[in-house]
N, C-alpha and C positions, 0 to 999 in steps of 0.2 A: 797104217795106211791113212793118208790125209783125205779129208772130206772133199768132194767135188765143189761144194759151195762153201767158201770161206766164211760167209755170214753165218751159216748154220753152226759152225764150230764156235764162233764168237758168241752167238746167242746162247748156246748150251753152257759155255763157260760163264757168261754173265748171269744166267739163271742160277748157277752154282755159287754166285757171290764174288766172282772174279771182276774186280773194278777195272783192271787194266783191259780186259776184254770189252767191257762196256765203253770205256774211253776210246778204244779202237773203232767201235761202231759209230760213236759220235763223230770222231775225226773223219771217218769214211763218208758219212752222210750229212755232215754239217753244211757244206756248200750246196748240195742238191736240195736240201730242205729249205735253206734260206732262199735259194733261187725260186723254188716253187711258191713259197709264201710271198716273195717280192712280186712275182708275176700276177698273183691274185690281188695283192693289196696296193702295189705301186708305190710303196713308201718303205724306205730303208729301215727306219726305226721300228715301225710296226712289224716288218718282216723279221727283224732281229728278235723282237719280243715273242713273236709266234714261234720262231725257231727254238728258242729257249724252252718255251712251254711244250713244244713237241717232244723234246728229249726227256723232259720230266714225265710226260705222259707215257712215253715208251718205257721208261724205267719202271713206272707203276704197273704197266700192262704187259710187260714182257712175257709173263707166264701165260697170257691169253693168245700170244702169237702162235699161229698154226703153220708148222714147217711145210705143209703141203703147198703153200704159196711162197713166192719169192719174198724175202725179207724186205727188199727195197720197195716192192709194191705196197706192202703193209705200212711201211714208213711214209711213203708218199701219200697214201690214203689219209693217214693221220694228219700229215702236214696240210694237205689241201682242205680237209674238213675243218681243221682249226683256223686256217686262214679265212675260210668262208665265214666261220662263226665269229671271228673277230672283226670282220668288216663292218664299218660304221658309216657307210655311204661316203667315204672320203674319195675325192677325185684328184689326188695328187698325181702329177706327172713327173717322173724322174727319168733321166737319160739311161739308155741301155749301155752297159760297159762290157763288151765282149771282145776287147781289142786283143786279148791273148790268142785269139784264133788266127791272127794274121802275122806274117813274118815282120821282123824289125825293119827291114828295108822298106816295106810298104808303109808301115806306121810312121816312118821318118819323113815321108813326103807330106808337106803341108796341105797340098790340094786333096790328097787322099784323106787326111785327117778331117778336113772341112766337110767333104762329101760324106764320109763315114758318120760324123757327128750329126749332120743334117738328116741323113737317112735314119739313123738310130732314133733321133728325136721324133721323126714322122711316124715311124713304126710304133714307138712307145705311146705316143699320143693317140694314134689310131687304136692300139690295143686297149687303152684305158677307156675308150668310148664304147667298146664292145660290152656285151653282157658278161657277167662273171663266168657263166657256163662256157661261153665262147673263149674267153681268156684262158680258162683252166685247160680245156681240151687242146688249144693251140700251144700253150706252155708245156704241157706234158709231152706233146709230140715233137715240137720244134726246138724247145729250149732244154728239155730233159731227155730227149731222144728215146722215149719209151715206144714200144711197139703198140699196135692196136690192142692186142690181147692184154698187155700190161696196163694200158690206160683203162681198159674195161675192168680189170681187177681193182685198180685204184679207185675208180668212180663207181664201182659195183653196178656196171651196166654191160649189156651184151656188146660183143665186138662189132656187130652190124650197126648198132646204135652209135658206137664211137666213130665209125667211118662216116655215117650220115652227119653227125654233129660236126665232125672235123671238116667235111666238105662244105657245109653251110657256113661255118665260122671263117673258113678261108675265103669264101665268096664275099662275105661281108667285109672282111679285112681288105681284100683286093679292091672292092668298091671304095672304101674309105681312103685307101692310099692313092687310087686314081683321082679321086676328087681333090685330095690334098695337093697332088702334083699339078693338076689342071688349074688350081687357084693361084 
């Protein structure tokens, strides 16, 4: 009988020394880890460095993983913590590139491309002016699609605190974006 959680089976096989199982976990979480690091750091090179370090840490600490919690929550917690630790006060602003979320017909329209690029730039610039705590909670909810409970697990805070932080971060982002559009 197959396990309900495919991560759990891969973790067990990895713990037993199966390199292919660990490679499967890396493949599965490479993009989400990079995206989480990128949203905290705002720099592609730094995010790539942190992503690599995250998987090294996971390999070292895999025996410490508690299967009572979802594996991706544990991975995201490591990614966010390592990204926060690597932060050196850099204020790089990079464009958001989430075009794969839109049909090819829309992406082919030059006006749509211009509006999309402008909006992505405004959102990224506004995000990078927020505090790291605000960026992390917004990133986990809106770019990683985690639930409030999962965000609480990643950040090791209560779900109620997640909701409060997210509400306040959204308000600050909304104000920044309104100010940007008014200017």
